[in-house]
C-alpha positions, -999 to 999 in steps of 0.1 A, spaced: 10 871 -245 -14 844 -234 -48 858 -228 -47 882 -258 -71 877 -286 -60 851 -312 -27 842 -294 -24 805 -284 2 786 -266 6 751 -279 36 728 -275 54 754 -254 53 779 -283 32 809 -288 11 810 -320 -2 845 -326 -31 851 -350 -38 814 -357 -72 803 -367 -91 775 -350 -86 754 -382 -48 758 -380 -48 748 -343 -70 718 -351 -46 707 -379 -16 710 -355 -35 689 -329 -44 663 -354 -8 660 -366 5 657 -330 -21 631 -322 -12 610 -353 25 612 -343 17 601 -308 -5 573 -319 22 561 -344 48 561 -316 25 541 -293 16 518 -321 52 510 -329 58 501 -292 27 479 -291 33 462 -325 64 445 -313 50 411 -304 66 393 -275 83 362 -289 75 331 -268 77 295 -274 46 274 -279 53 255 -247 55 288 -228 22 300 -243 5 269 -232 20 271 -197 4 305 -194 -31 293 -202 -32 257 -189 -46 254 -154 -53 225 -132 -51 192 -151 -49 206 -186 -14 193 -192 -25 158 -182 -54 159 -207 -32 175 -234 -4 150 -231 -27 120 -231 -45 134 -261 -12 140 -278 -2 104 -273 -35 91 -287 -39 116 -315 -5 131 -324 -13 145 -358 -45 162 -348 -31 175 -315 -3 193 -334 -30 213 -352 -50 218 -320 -17 230 -303 -11 255 -331 -46 270 -327 -43 271 -289 -9 289 -291 -22 313 -317 -52 322 -295 -31 325 -264 -5 347 -281 -32 370 -293 -48 372 -258 -81 358 -269 -76 328 -247 -65 333 -211 -71 301 -192 -80 265 -200 -87 239 -173 -84 202 -179 -121 197 -179 -126 225 -205 -99 210 -228 -114 175 -224 -148 187 -234 -134 208 -263 -116 177 -276 -147 156 -272 -167 182 -293 -140 180 -320 -146 142 -321 -115 130 -302 -125 106 -275 -96 110 -251 -93 81 -228 -79 92 -195 -66 68 -168 -92 69 -140 -87 55 -106 -114 55 -79 -103 50 -43 -126 39 -15 -119 48 22 -131 25 49 -120 21 85 -90 43 80 -78 24 49 -77 36 14 -84 9 -12 -91 10 -49 -126 4 -60 -114 -28 -78 -100 -42 -45 -132 -33 -26 -154 -51 -51 -131 -82 -51 -133 -82 -13 -170 -80 -13 -173 -108 -39 -151 -131 -17 -174 -125 13 -205 -138 -6 
């Protein structure tokens, strides 16, 4: 049957004497059904907690910056957390380092004060910068 004029095989069935418009309509209908099936599978969002969403995007020292900022600005950070979770869940935000989060919060006007410690290595010993300066002051 296939190969004869105006006989088409579509969906495993033979359609004799169908016009091109009829075939196009069938293809359109099948395409819409397929897209609807795929759309229903994709539209089921994966339900994850806000902590899990942040775990996925936070890299390096981002948790340290986030927790410190949360202690210093709890009300504002709850809103920032909601926005970060929303962006992470939608896939528009994939990774945030501690430095990026720190600069982002600084641009928002939150001067996050992180504990900073500078160590100095000399003659195989590691000393804090504070200890080194005190030692130098004693020598003079």
